[in-house]
C-alpha positions as CSV (number, residue, x, y, z in Angstrom):
1,X,80.0,4.1,50.8
2,X,79.3,4.1,47.1
3,X,78.3,0.4,47.3
4,X,75.8,1.2,50.1
5,X,74.3,4.0,48.1
6,X,73.8,1.7,45.1
7,X,72.0,-0.9,47.2
8,X,69.9,1.8,48.8
9,X,68.7,3.2,45.4
10,X,68.2,-0.3,44.1
11,X,65.9,-0.9,47.1
12,X,64.0,2.3,46.3
13,X,63.5,1.0,42.7
14,X,61.7,-2.1,44.0
15,X,59.4,-0.1,46.2
16,X,56.8,0.7,43.4
17,X,56.5,-3.0,42.7
18,X,56.1,-3.8,46.3
19,X,53.5,-1.1,46.7
20,X,51.8,-2.3,43.5
21,X,51.4,-5.8,45.0
22,X,49.8,-4.2,48.1
23,X,47.4,-2.0,46.1
24,X,44.0,-3.0,44.7
25,X,45.0,-4.1,41.1
26,X,42.9,-2.8,38.2
27,X,41.7,-5.6,35.9
28,X,41.1,-5.0,32.2
29,X,39.1,-7.4,29.9
30,X,39.9,-7.7,26.2
31,X,37.2,-9.3,24.0
32,X,38.1,-10.1,20.5
33,X,35.9,-10.1,17.4
34,X,34.9,-13.4,15.8
35,X,31.3,-13.2,14.6
36,X,29.1,-16.0,16.1
37,X,32.1,-17.4,17.9
38,X,32.1,-14.2,20.0
39,X,29.1,-15.7,21.9
40,X,31.8,-17.6,23.9
41,X,32.5,-14.3,25.7
42,X,29.2,-14.8,27.5
43,X,30.4,-18.1,28.9
44,X,33.6,-16.5,30.0
45,X,31.8,-13.7,31.8
46,X,29.7,-16.3,33.8
47,X,32.9,-17.8,35.2
48,X,34.4,-14.3,35.9
49,X,31.3,-13.5,38.0
50,X,31.6,-16.9,39.8
51,X,35.2,-16.2,40.6
52,X,34.3,-12.8,42.0
53,X,36.7,-10.9,39.6
54,X,35.9,-7.1,39.4
55,X,36.3,-5.8,35.9
56,X,37.5,-2.2,35.8
57,X,37.7,-1.6,32.0
58,X,36.6,-3.5,28.9
59,X,37.9,-3.1,25.4
60,X,36.1,-4.9,22.6
61,X,36.1,-5.3,18.8
62,X,33.2,-6.4,16.6
63,X,31.2,-9.2,18.5
64,X,33.5,-8.5,21.5
65,X,32.3,-4.9,21.4
66,X,28.6,-6.0,21.4
67,X,29.0,-8.3,24.3
68,X,31.4,-6.0,26.1
69,X,29.2,-2.9,25.7
70,X,26.1,-4.7,27.1
71,X,28.1,-6.0,30.0
72,X,29.5,-2.6,30.7
73,X,26.0,-1.2,30.5
74,X,25.0,-3.3,33.5
75,X,23.7,-6.6,32.2
76,X,24.8,-9.7,34.0
77,X,26.3,-12.7,32.1
78,X,23.1,-14.7,32.8
79,X,21.0,-11.9,31.4
80,X,23.1,-11.8,28.3
81,X,22.8,-15.6,27.9
82,X,19.0,-15.3,28.1
83,X,18.9,-12.3,25.6
84,X,21.1,-14.0,23.0
85,X,19.3,-17.3,23.2
86,X,16.0,-15.6,22.2
87,X,17.4,-13.5,19.2
88,X,16.6,-14.6,15.7
89,X,20.0,-14.0,14.1
90,X,18.8,-14.7,10.6
91,X,16.5,-11.6,10.9
92,X,19.1,-9.6,12.9
93,X,21.8,-10.0,10.2
94,X,19.5,-9.1,7.3
95,X,17.8,-6.0,6.1
96,X,14.5,-7.8,6.0
97,X,12.2,-6.0,8.4
98,X,9.1,-7.4,10.0
99,X,6.3,-7.6,7.4
100,X,4.1,-5.5,9.8
101,X,6.5,-2.6,9.3
102,X,5.6,-2.3,5.6
103,X,2.8,-0.5,4.0
104,X,0.5,-2.6,1.8
105,X,2.2,-1.1,-1.3
106,X,5.7,-2.1,0.2
107,X,4.4,-5.6,1.0
108,X,3.4,-6.2,-2.5
109,X,6.7,-4.8,-3.7
110,X,8.9,-6.8,-1.5
111,X,7.2,-10.2,-2.3
112,X,7.8,-10.1,-6.0
113,X,11.4,-9.6,-6.8
114,X,14.3,-12.1,-6.4
115,X,17.1,-9.6,-7.1
116,X,17.4,-5.8,-6.6
117,X,20.4,-3.7,-7.8
118,X,21.1,0.0,-7.9
119,X,20.6,1.4,-11.4
120,X,21.4,5.1,-11.3
121,X,22.2,6.7,-14.6
122,X,21.4,3.3,-16.3
123,X,24.6,1.8,-14.7
124,X,24.2,-1.4,-12.8
125,X,26.1,-1.4,-9.5
126,X,26.1,-3.4,-6.4
127,X,25.1,-2.5,-2.8
128,X,27.9,-1.6,-0.4
129,X,26.9,-4.6,1.7
130,X,24.3,-7.3,2.1
131,X,22.7,-5.5,5.0
132,X,22.4,-1.9,6.3
133,X,22.6,-3.2,9.8
134,X,19.5,-1.4,10.9
135,X,18.2,-4.4,12.8
136,X,21.4,-4.6,14.9
137,X,21.1,-0.9,15.7
138,X,17.5,-1.3,16.7
139,X,18.3,-4.1,19.1
140,X,21.3,-2.3,20.7
141,X,19.1,0.9,21.1
142,X,16.4,-1.2,22.9
143,X,18.9,-2.9,25.2
144,X,20.7,0.4,26.1
145,X,17.6,2.6,26.6
146,X,18.1,2.5,30.4
147,X,21.4,4.5,29.9
148,X,19.5,7.4,28.3
149,X,21.9,9.8,26.7
150,X,25.2,8.8,28.1
151,X,27.9,10.4,25.9
152,X,31.0,9.3,27.9
153,X,31.6,5.5,27.9
154,X,34.0,6.0,30.9
155,X,30.9,6.8,32.9
156,X,29.2,3.5,32.3
157,X,29.0,1.0,35.2
158,X,32.2,-0.4,33.7
159,X,34.3,1.9,31.6
160,X,34.3,0.7,28.0
161,X,35.7,1.4,24.5
162,X,35.2,-0.2,21.1
163,X,37.5,-0.4,18.1
164,X,36.5,0.5,14.6
165,X,38.4,1.1,11.3
166,X,38.3,4.2,9.1
167,X,37.7,2.6,5.7
168,X,39.2,5.6,3.9
169,X,42.5,5.8,5.7
170,X,42.8,2.3,7.1
171,X,43.5,3.8,10.6
172,X,42.3,2.5,13.9
173,X,39.5,4.6,15.5
174,X,38.8,4.3,19.3
175,X,35.2,4.9,20.2
176,X,34.8,5.8,23.9
177,X,32.2,8.5,23.7
178,X,29.0,9.4,21.7
179,X,25.9,7.2,21.2
180,X,26.6,3.7,22.4
181,X,24.4,1.8,19.9
182,X,26.0,3.7,17.0
183,X,29.5,2.9,18.3
184,X,28.6,-0.8,18.6
185,X,27.2,-0.8,15.1
186,X,30.4,0.7,13.7
187,X,32.7,-1.7,15.5
188,X,30.6,-4.7,14.3
189,X,30.1,-3.5,10.7
190,X,31.8,-6.5,9.0
191,X,32.8,-5.4,5.5
192,X,30.5,-6.7,2.7
193,X,28.0,-8.0,5.4
194,X,27.1,-4.6,6.9
195,X,27.2,-1.1,5.4
196,X,29.8,1.3,6.9
197,X,28.7,3.6,9.6
198,X,29.3,7.4,9.6
199,X,30.5,8.9,12.9
200,X,31.8,12.4,13.1
201,X,32.3,12.4,9.4
202,X,34.4,9.2,9.4
203,X,33.3,6.1,7.4
204,X,33.8,3.3,9.8
205,X,33.8,-0.5,9.5
206,X,34.6,-3.5,11.7
207,X,37.5,-2.9,14.0
208,X,38.9,-6.3,13.4
209,X,40.4,-5.0,10.1
210,X,43.0,-3.0,12.1
211,X,42.9,-4.3,15.7
212,X,40.9,-7.4,16.6
213,X,42.4,-7.7,20.1
214,X,43.0,-4.3,21.7
215,X,45.2,-5.3,24.6
216,X,47.6,-2.3,24.3
217,X,44.8,0.2,24.6
218,X,43.4,-1.6,27.7
219,X,46.8,-1.4,29.3
220,X,47.1,2.3,28.4
221,X,43.9,2.9,30.3
222,X,45.5,1.8,33.5
223,X,44.9,-2.0,33.7
224,X,47.4,-3.8,35.9
225,X,46.1,-7.2,35.0
226,X,44.8,-8.2,31.6
227,X,42.3,-11.0,31.0
228,X,41.9,-11.7,27.3
229,X,39.4,-13.8,25.4
230,X,40.4,-14.8,21.9
231,X,37.7,-16.1,19.6
232,X,39.5,-15.3,16.3
233,X,39.9,-17.7,13.4
234,X,42.9,-20.0,13.2
235,X,44.6,-20.9,9.9
236,X,42.9,-23.7,8.0
237,X,44.5,-26.8,6.6
238,X,44.7,-27.5,2.9
239,X,41.7,-29.8,2.8
240,X,39.6,-27.1,4.6
241,X,40.2,-24.5,1.9
242,X,37.3,-25.5,-0.3
243,X,36.0,-22.2,-1.6
244,X,37.0,-18.7,-2.6
245,X,35.5,-17.4,0.6
246,X,37.7,-19.8,2.6
247,X,40.9,-18.6,0.8
248,X,40.0,-14.9,1.2
249,X,39.3,-15.5,4.9
250,X,42.7,-17.3,5.3
251,X,44.6,-14.5,3.7
252,X,42.9,-11.9,5.9
253,X,43.8,-13.9,9.0
254,X,47.5,-13.8,8.3
255,X,48.1,-10.4,9.9
256,X,45.8,-11.0,12.8
257,X,47.3,-14.3,13.8
258,X,50.9,-12.9,13.4
259,X,50.0,-10.0,15.7
260,X,48.5,-12.3,18.3
261,X,52.0,-13.7,19.1
262,X,53.0,-10.4,20.7
263,X,49.5,-9.7,22.1
264,X,49.3,-13.0,24.0
265,X,52.6,-12.1,25.8
266,X,50.9,-8.9,27.1
267,X,47.9,-10.9,28.4
268,X,48.1,-12.2,32.0
269,X,45.2,-14.6,31.7
270,X,44.7,-15.8,28.2
271,X,41.5,-17.7,27.5
272,X,41.2,-19.4,24.1
273,X,37.9,-21.4,23.8
274,X,37.8,-24.5,21.6
275,X,35.6,-23.0,18.9
276,X,37.3,-24.4,15.8
277,X,34.3,-26.4,14.7
278,X,32.2,-23.2,14.5
279,X,32.2,-20.4,11.9
280,X,31.6,-16.7,12.1
281,X,27.9,-17.3,11.2
282,X,27.2,-20.3,13.4
283,X,24.6,-18.4,15.4
284,X,22.3,-21.4,15.4
285,X,24.9,-23.2,17.6
286,X,25.0,-20.4,20.2
287,X,24.3,-22.6,23.1
288,X,27.3,-24.8,22.3
289,X,29.6,-21.8,21.7
290,X,28.6,-20.2,25.0
291,X,29.3,-23.5,26.8
292,X,32.8,-23.7,25.1
293,X,33.6,-20.2,26.5
294,X,32.5,-21.3,29.9
295,X,34.6,-24.5,29.8
296,X,37.7,-22.6,28.7
297,X,37.3,-20.0,31.5
298,X,36.6,-22.7,34.1
299,X,40.0,-24.2,33.2
300,X,41.6,-20.9,34.4
301,X,39.4,-20.7,37.5
302,X,42.3,-20.9,40.0
303,X,44.0,-18.0,38.4
304,X,40.8,-16.0,38.3
305,X,40.1,-16.6,42.0
306,X,43.7,-15.6,42.8
307,X,43.1,-12.3,41.0
308,X,39.8,-11.8,42.8
309,X,41.5,-12.4,46.2
310,X,44.0,-9.6,45.5
311,X,41.2,-7.1,44.8
312,X,40.2,-5.2,47.9
313,X,37.1,-3.7,46.4
314,X,34.7,-6.4,45.3
315,X,32.3,-6.2,42.2
316,X,29.3,-4.0,42.7
317,X,26.1,-6.0,43.0
318,X,24.3,-6.3,39.7
319,X,20.7,-5.3,39.4
320,X,18.3,-6.9,37.0
321,X,17.7,-4.5,34.1
322,X,14.0,-4.4,33.3
323,X,13.1,-3.8,29.7
324,X,11.6,-0.4,28.9
325,X,7.9,-0.8,28.2
326,X,6.7,2.7,27.5
327,X,8.1,6.2,26.8
328,X,6.7,9.7,27.1
329,X,7.7,11.4,23.8
330,X,7.8,15.2,24.2
331,X,8.7,16.0,20.7
332,X,10.5,14.7,17.5
333,X,13.6,16.3,16.1
334,X,14.7,15.3,12.6
335,X,18.2,15.8,11.2
336,X,19.5,15.0,7.8
337,X,16.2,15.1,5.8
338,X,17.2,17.2,2.9
339,X,14.9,15.5,0.3
340,X,11.9,14.2,2.3
341,X,9.5,16.5,4.0
342,X,8.8,16.3,7.7
343,X,5.2,15.4,7.1
344,X,6.2,12.3,5.1
345,X,8.6,11.1,7.9
346,X,6.1,11.8,10.7
347,X,3.5,9.9,8.6
348,X,5.7,6.9,8.5
349,X,6.6,7.1,12.2
350,X,2.9,7.4,13.3
351,X,4.1,9.0,16.5
352,X,2.1,11.9,17.9
353,X,3.8,14.1,20.4
354,X,3.6,14.8,23.2
355,X,2.3,11.3,24.0
356,X,3.1,8.1,25.8
357,X,4.0,5.3,23.5
358,X,5.2,1.7,24.0
359,X,8.7,0.8,22.9
360,X,7.0,-1.6,20.4
361,X,5.3,1.4,18.8
362,X,8.7,3.2,18.6
363,X,10.4,0.3,17.1
364,X,7.5,-0.2,14.6
365,X,7.7,3.4,13.6
366,X,11.5,3.2,13.0
367,X,10.9,0.0,11.0
368,X,8.2,1.7,8.9
369,X,10.6,4.4,8.0
370,X,13.4,2.0,7.2
371,X,11.1,-0.2,5.1
372,X,10.9,2.6,2.5
373,X,14.6,2.0,1.6
374,X,14.9,5.8,1.3
375,X,17.5,5.9,4.0
376,X,20.8,4.0,4.3
377,X,20.7,4.2,8.1
378,X,18.4,5.6,10.7
379,X,20.2,6.5,13.9
380,X,18.1,7.7,16.8
381,X,18.5,8.6,20.4
382,X,16.2,9.6,23.3
383,X,17.2,12.9,24.9
384,X,15.7,13.8,28.3
385,X,13.2,16.6,27.9
386,X,10.5,18.0,30.2
387,X,9.9,14.9,32.2
388,X,10.1,12.6,29.2
389,X,12.2,12.1,26.1
390,X,12.7,13.9,22.8
391,X,13.1,11.5,19.9
392,X,16.1,12.7,17.9
393,X,16.4,11.1,14.4
394,X,19.6,11.3,12.5
395,X,18.8,10.2,8.9
396,X,21.3,9.2,6.3
397,X,19.4,9.5,3.0
398,X,20.0,6.9,0.3
399,X,21.5,8.7,-2.7
400,X,20.4,5.8,-5.1
401,X,17.0,6.7,-6.6
402,X,16.8,4.1,-9.4
403,X,16.6,0.3,-9.0
404,X,16.7,-2.6,-11.4
405,X,14.8,-5.6,-10.1
406,X,14.3,-9.1,-11.5
407,X,12.3,-12.2,-10.9
408,X,11.3,-15.5,-12.6
409,X,8.2,-17.6,-12.3
410,X,6.4,-20.6,-13.7
411,X,2.9,-21.9,-13.1
412,X,0.2,-23.9,-14.9
413,X,-1.7,-20.8,-16.1
414,X,0.8,-18.2,-17.2
415,X,3.6,-20.7,-17.8
416,X,7.1,-19.3,-17.9
417,X,7.9,-15.6,-17.3
418,X,10.9,-13.4,-16.6
419,X,10.1,-10.2,-14.7
420,X,12.1,-7.0,-15.3
421,X,11.4,-3.9,-13.3
422,X,12.6,-0.4,-13.2
423,X,11.8,1.6,-10.1
424,X,12.6,5.3,-9.7
425,X,12.0,7.4,-6.6
426,X,11.5,11.1,-6.3
427,X,10.4,11.5,-10.0
428,X,7.9,14.4,-9.6
429,X,7.9,14.9,-5.8
430,X,10.3,13.7,-3.1
431,X,8.1,11.0,-1.7
432,X,6.9,9.4,-4.9
433,X,7.7,6.0,-6.4
434,X,7.4,5.1,-10.1
435,X,7.6,1.4,-11.0
436,X,7.3,-0.5,-14.3
437,X,7.1,-4.3,-14.4
438,X,7.5,-6.1,-17.7
439,X,7.0,-9.8,-17.9
440,X,8.6,-11.6,-20.9
441,X,7.7,-15.2,-21.6
442,X,4.8,-17.3,-22.8
443,X,2.3,-14.5,-21.9
444,X,3.4,-10.8,-22.1
445,X,2.3,-8.7,-19.2
446,X,3.1,-5.3,-17.8
447,X,2.3,-3.4,-14.6
448,X,2.9,0.3,-14.1
449,X,2.5,2.0,-10.7
450,X,3.0,5.6,-9.7
451,X,2.5,6.2,-6.0
452,X,2.8,9.4,-3.9
453,X,3.4,8.0,-0.4
454,X,2.2,10.2,2.4
455,X,2.4,7.6,5.1
456,X,-0.4,8.1,7.6
457,X,-2.2,10.7,5.4
458,X,-4.0,10.2,2.1
459,X,-1.7,8.8,-0.5
460,X,-2.4,9.1,-4.3
461,X,-1.7,6.4,-6.8
462,X,-2.2,5.5,-10.5
463,X,-1.7,2.0,-11.9
464,X,-2.0,0.5,-15.3
465,X,-2.0,-3.2,-15.9
466,X,-2.0,-5.4,-18.9
467,X,-2.5,-9.1,-18.3
468,X,-3.0,-12.0,-20.8
469,X,-3.1,-15.7,-20.9
470,X,-4.4,-18.6,-23.0
471,X,-6.1,-21.5,-21.3
472,X,-8.4,-24.4,-22.2
473,X,-11.6,-24.0,-20.3
474,X,-15.0,-25.7,-19.9
475,X,-17.5,-25.2,-22.8
476,X,-19.9,-23.9,-20.2
477,X,-18.1,-20.6,-20.0
478,X,-18.9,-19.9,-23.7
479,X,-22.3,-21.5,-23.6
480,X,-23.5,-19.3,-20.7
481,X,-22.1,-16.2,-22.3
482,X,-23.4,-16.6,-25.8
483,X,-26.1,-19.4,-25.7
484,X,-25.0,-21.2,-28.9
485,X,-25.1,-24.9,-29.5
486,X,-21.9,-26.8,-28.8
487,X,-22.0,-29.2,-31.8
488,X,-19.8,-31.7,-29.9
489,X,-17.5,-29.1,-28.4
490,X,-16.7,-29.7,-24.7
491,X,-13.6,-27.6,-24.2
492,X,-12.5,-24.2,-25.6
493,X,-9.1,-22.6,-25.8
494,X,-9.7,-19.1,-24.5
495,X,-7.4,-16.1,-25.1
496,X,-8.0,-13.6,-22.3
497,X,-6.6,-10.0,-22.3
498,X,-7.2,-7.5,-19.6
499,X,-6.1,-3.8,-19.7
500,X,-6.9,-2.0,-16.4
501,X,-6.2,1.6,-15.4
502,X,-6.9,3.0,-12.0
503,X,-6.6,6.3,-10.2
504,X,-7.1,6.0,-6.5
505,X,-6.7,7.5,-3.0
506,X,-5.5,5.4,-0.1
507,X,-5.1,5.9,3.6
508,X,-4.8,4.1,6.8
509,X,-7.9,3.6,8.9
510,X,-7.5,3.1,12.6
511,X,-3.8,2.8,11.8
512,X,-4.1,-0.9,10.7
513,X,-6.7,-1.0,7.9
514,X,-5.9,0.3,4.4
515,X,-8.9,2.0,2.9
516,X,-9.0,3.2,-0.7
517,X,-11.4,4.6,-3.3
518,X,-10.9,5.3,-7.0
519,X,-12.0,5.2,-10.6
520,X,-11.3,2.4,-12.9
521,X,-11.2,1.8,-16.7
522,X,-11.0,-1.8,-17.8
523,X,-10.9,-3.2,-21.3
524,X,-11.5,-6.9,-21.7
525,X,-10.9,-9.0,-24.8
526,X,-12.0,-12.6,-24.6
527,X,-11.8,-14.7,-27.7
528,X,-11.5,-18.3,-28.8
529,X,-9.9,-19.6,-32.0
530,X,-11.8,-22.8,-31.4
531,X,-14.9,-21.0,-32.7
532,X,-13.8,-19.9,-36.1
533,X,-17.2,-19.5,-37.7
534,X,-20.0,-17.1,-37.0
535,X,-23.7,-17.6,-37.1
536,X,-26.9,-16.3,-35.5
537,X,-26.2,-18.3,-32.3
538,X,-22.4,-18.0,-32.3
539,X,-20.2,-15.0,-31.3
540,X,-18.6,-13.3,-34.3
541,X,-15.1,-14.7,-35.0
542,X,-15.1,-16.5,-31.6
543,X,-15.3,-13.2,-29.7
544,X,-17.0,-13.2,-26.4
545,X,-16.2,-9.7,-25.3
546,X,-14.2,-6.8,-26.6
547,X,-15.5,-3.9,-24.5
548,X,-14.5,-1.2,-22.1
549,X,-16.0,-0.8,-18.6
550,X,-15.9,2.2,-16.3
551,X,-16.5,1.9,-12.5
552,X,-15.9,3.6,-9.2
553,X,-14.5,1.2,-6.7
554,X,-13.5,0.9,-3.0
555,X,-11.5,-1.6,-0.9
556,X,-10.6,-2.3,2.6
557,X,-7.5,-4.3,3.6
558,X,-6.0,-5.7,6.7
559,X,-2.9,-7.9,6.8
560,X,-1.0,-8.9,9.9
561,X,0.4,-12.2,8.5
562,X,4.1,-12.8,9.1
563,X,4.4,-14.2,5.5
564,X,2.5,-14.0,2.3
565,X,3.2,-17.5,1.1
566,X,3.7,-19.6,4.2
567,X,2.1,-17.6,7.1
568,X,2.3,-19.1,10.6
569,X,0.4,-16.3,12.4
570,X,-1.7,-13.3,11.7
571,X,-5.0,-12.3,10.2
572,X,-5.9,-11.3,6.6
573,X,-9.0,-9.4,5.5
574,X,-9.8,-8.0,2.0
575,X,-13.0,-6.6,0.7
576,X,-13.6,-5.1,-2.7
577,X,-16.6,-3.3,-4.4
578,X,-16.9,-2.3,-8.0
579,X,-19.9,-0.5,-9.5
580,X,-19.8,-0.8,-13.3
581,X,-21.8,2.2,-14.5
582,X,-20.7,2.6,-18.1
583,X,-19.5,0.4,-20.9
584,X,-18.8,0.4,-24.7
585,X,-20.7,-2.9,-24.9
586,X,-24.1,-2.8,-26.8
587,X,-27.2,-3.0,-24.6
588,X,-25.2,-2.6,-21.4
589,X,-27.0,-2.2,-18.1
590,X,-25.1,-1.3,-14.8
591,X,-24.2,-3.9,-12.3
592,X,-22.0,-4.2,-9.2
593,X,-19.6,-6.8,-8.0
594,X,-18.7,-7.4,-4.3
595,X,-16.2,-9.9,-2.9
596,X,-14.3,-10.5,0.3
597,X,-11.8,-12.8,2.0
598,X,-11.2,-13.4,5.7
599,X,-8.4,-15.7,6.9
600,X,-6.3,-16.5,9.9
601,X,-3.1,-18.4,10.6
602,X,-1.8,-19.7,14.0
603,X,0.6,-22.3,15.3
604,X,-0.7,-24.6,18.0
605,X,2.7,-26.3,18.3
606,X,6.2,-25.7,17.0
607,X,6.7,-26.3,13.3
608,X,2.9,-26.7,12.6
609,X,0.8,-23.9,11.2
610,X,-3.0,-24.0,10.7
611,X,-4.6,-21.7,8.2
612,X,-8.3,-21.2,7.9
613,X,-10.0,-18.8,5.4
614,X,-13.3,-18.1,3.8
615,X,-14.3,-16.2,0.7
616,X,-17.5,-15.0,-0.8
617,X,-18.7,-12.8,-3.7
618,X,-21.8,-11.9,-5.6
619,X,-23.1,-9.7,-8.4
620,X,-26.1,-7.4,-8.3
621,X,-27.7,-6.1,-11.5
622,X,-27.6,-7.0,-15.1
623,X,-26.4,-10.5,-16.3
624,X,-26.1,-9.6,-19.9
625,X,-22.8,-11.6,-19.9
626,X,-20.8,-13.7,-17.5
627,X,-17.4,-12.1,-18.0
628,X,-17.6,-10.6,-14.5
629,X,-18.8,-13.8,-12.9
630,X,-16.7,-15.7,-10.4
631,X,-14.5,-18.5,-11.8
632,X,-13.0,-21.1,-9.5
633,X,-10.4,-23.7,-10.2
634,X,-6.6,-24.3,-10.4
635,X,-4.0,-23.0,-8.1
636,X,-2.6,-19.5,-8.0
637,X,-1.6,-16.7,-5.6
638,X,-2.2,-13.6,-7.6
639,X,-5.1,-14.2,-10.0
640,X,-6.7,-11.1,-11.4
641,X,-10.3,-10.0,-11.5
642,X,-12.8,-12.6,-10.2
643,X,-10.6,-15.7,-10.7
644,X,-10.1,-17.8,-7.6
645,X,-8.0,-20.9,-7.0
646,X,-9.8,-24.1,-6.0
647,X,-8.1,-27.4,-5.4
648,X,-9.4,-30.5,-7.3
649,X,-10.6,-28.6,-10.4
650,X,-9.0,-27.2,-13.5
651,X,-8.6,-23.4,-13.9
652,X,-11.9,-21.7,-14.6
653,X,-13.8,-24.9,-14.2
654,X,-16.6,-23.6,-12.0
655,X,-18.5,-20.4,-12.6
656,X,-21.5,-18.4,-11.3
657,X,-22.5,-14.9,-10.4
658,X,-22.0,-15.7,-6.7
659,X,-20.0,-18.1,-4.6
660,X,-18.8,-19.1,-1.1
661,X,-15.6,-20.9,-0.4
662,X,-13.8,-22.3,2.7
663,X,-10.2,-23.5,3.0
664,X,-8.4,-25.4,5.7
665,X,-4.6,-26.0,5.5
666,X,-2.1,-27.8,7.8
667,X,1.5,-26.7,7.2
668,X,4.3,-28.8,8.8
669,X,7.8,-27.3,8.5
670,X,9.8,-30.4,8.7
671,X,13.2,-29.1,7.5
672,X,14.8,-25.7,7.1
673,X,12.5,-23.8,4.6
674,X,10.7,-27.0,3.7
675,X,6.9,-27.4,4.1
676,X,4.5,-30.3,3.9
677,X,1.0,-28.9,3.3
678,X,-2.4,-30.7,3.5
679,X,-5.3,-28.7,2.1
680,X,-9.1,-29.1,1.9
681,X,-11.4,-26.6,0.2
682,X,-15.2,-26.5,-0.2
683,X,-17.4,-24.2,-2.2
684,X,-20.9,-23.5,-3.6
685,X,-20.9,-21.7,-6.9
686,X,-24.0,-20.8,-8.8
687,X,-26.2,-17.9,-10.0
688,X,-28.2,-16.1,-7.4
689,X,-26.7,-18.2,-4.6
690,X,-27.5,-15.7,-1.9
691,X,-31.2,-15.4,-2.8
692,X,-33.6,-17.4,-0.7
693,X,-30.9,-18.7,1.7
694,X,-29.5,-21.1,-0.9
695,X,-26.0,-20.4,0.3
696,X,-26.7,-22.1,3.7
697,X,-26.4,-25.6,2.5
698,X,-23.8,-28.4,2.3
699,X,-21.0,-27.6,-0.1
700,X,-21.6,-28.9,-3.6
701,X,-17.9,-28.8,-4.6
702,X,-14.9,-30.0,-2.7
703,X,-11.2,-30.7,-3.3
704,X,-8.2,-32.0,-1.4
705,X,-4.5,-31.5,-2.0
706,X,-1.1,-32.6,-0.6
707,X,1.9,-30.5,-1.5
708,X,5.5,-29.7,-0.9
709,X,6.8,-26.1,-0.6
710,X,10.3,-24.9,-0.5
711,X,11.4,-21.3,0.4
712,X,14.2,-20.1,-1.9
713,X,15.7,-16.7,-2.8
714,X,13.7,-16.9,-6.1
715,X,10.5,-17.3,-4.1
716,X,8.5,-20.4,-3.2
717,X,8.8,-23.6,-5.2
718,X,5.5,-25.6,-4.8
719,X,4.3,-29.0,-6.1
720,X,0.7,-30.0,-5.3
721,X,-1.4,-33.1,-6.1
722,X,-5.1,-32.6,-5.8
723,X,-8.3,-34.6,-6.2
724,X,-12.0,-33.9,-6.2
725,X,-14.4,-36.6,-5.0
726,X,-17.2,-35.3,-7.3
727,X,-15.1,-35.5,-10.4
728,X,-13.0,-38.5,-9.4
729,X,-10.1,-36.9,-11.3
730,X,-6.8,-35.6,-10.1
731,X,-4.8,-32.5,-10.9
732,X,-1.1,-31.5,-10.6
733,X,-0.1,-28.0,-9.9
734,X,3.5,-26.7,-10.0
735,X,4.8,-23.2,-9.5
736,X,8.3,-21.7,-9.1
737,X,9.2,-18.2,-7.9
738,X,7.4,-15.3,-6.6
739,X,3.9,-14.7,-8.1
740,X,3.6,-11.6,-10.3
């Protein structure tokens, strides 16, 4: 009897297993982290869909969280393939925002410095990471807008959770509720690459630090069958350990690889793509990585089809997720702005409410705000409200207010220079910026700017600039100015000094043009040691001018170019008007100077950019001296006053009170960051050019150049060889680093 009872109870013990076999098994998917290698997850998902496997829960870490969250949100594997093939990961992984997101002040600021470091309390420190991760957050927000405000990740089309790590305690944090883009950003915040993300008061980083393959948690959430995709690093051989980074990566992988021995045993279908040839940043090889993931999953296709056959309920049909094109914004709610006024933030966003805006406008507004660098991170969500959405901004203000910035440069005019900059924010008011540039080298210069940035409203600025250089120029410059006899002199060494102070107001016009008006004081000192004697027909002690000038001025700017130095698309327009009313110079009579530039860039085919531009300028009024004439020649990007570059001629080789100039350039990008540039420019330069229609004639001056340009972290490196048919002489131009 006892024996029969034992057999009976033993039979009852097997019943749950038999019932389990008969029930619809719940399948869990584990997606590990691995940087760019995580793109292999997309290839695996393609095969899972082909096999007909229904996924009931997804757990992901880092890149696994990104792919897993989007798949859980309703995207098909083929949609994810298309999305990730079009992403520029170089931009995504960096803080560099689109140039269009920056004000004109911020554009000038960001295209001048090679290195920027926090400098609070005069102590140099380093950023917490190379990137704030704002671009990743923006992309995830765009791709999950169709979910609206889904706070429970269990309610997604496929239940999902992500793994992050609390950087203060070292503990694992499971993210299965809240704002999905924020959770993804936290799980993928690779230490040193992306800044930590704050969620519910916790400082979170990449979950791979604590659990890069969350198989246990997927099982705890009820999964009967586990499919796992492992794209983690393997240990490198001795000959592969070539750098400090390689060694640190090897050490950090010890624990992960050891843990995987137990985790693999808990995985029913273990998929291990052959991605050893790739690194965590091999995003440019995304197509190959996705294909490797698909190949590894296809090798397990019989197992996957067997699982699908056991599932009674088949996967729900997937609908194509159309991108959100427009939004009706009912209002804007701002949280976390303790230092910056609402008017400043709204001015940057340029969003009026209630109003219907495109997603592009929303993204541009967020980028405008991020470009100020006043916020470590800008989280936002769209909460349903009155038939539309309320934009809820959660701002994390940047506590660092002082920056130390540096740059280096060399060119044929200013020669060598090292740029040191101190920038301080919120000096007098919350939204102001004070910046002092000092250039040490062959020619001392400084540039001070104080700017109260009011975004879309009128901004106020003051700038003071001292600029100096010495250069050999044509004798005609001195002869026209002073009228003395040359006595055999055909070239003069000119010492040029310019001190300019401006007080101005600036605003946006039609949201794209920058319009400004102001008052200017300018002191010019132009001398030459070549002329060391004085006489009735010679300037005293070689002095051409040593006078102050006072003028109201105005300008209008438009710049949609994608790059200042090597633009491939966009339009540039600049016009400037100065009315010089007063001067300390004897026998001064008022005059005005007007000049303008219009240019465009476009790419008719890949890797080739065409740039076309035209410039013109003229003076009206007194011609008592030619200091304010237009001087053409040489090559430069940021010449002051009325100096203009012109291929084929030396610096300040052509002059007149009016000019026209045209430029055509072909830029072929034949290697990564390398440019071969062919240039041709034409000009007419003379006095009173625009009187009597004289400007409508064949160009009198021309020049051609061939050059090589290389984009570096110091700025562009350019070498150009030019020639002018009229002069039958050639010129070499060389520059290194950002122009300042």
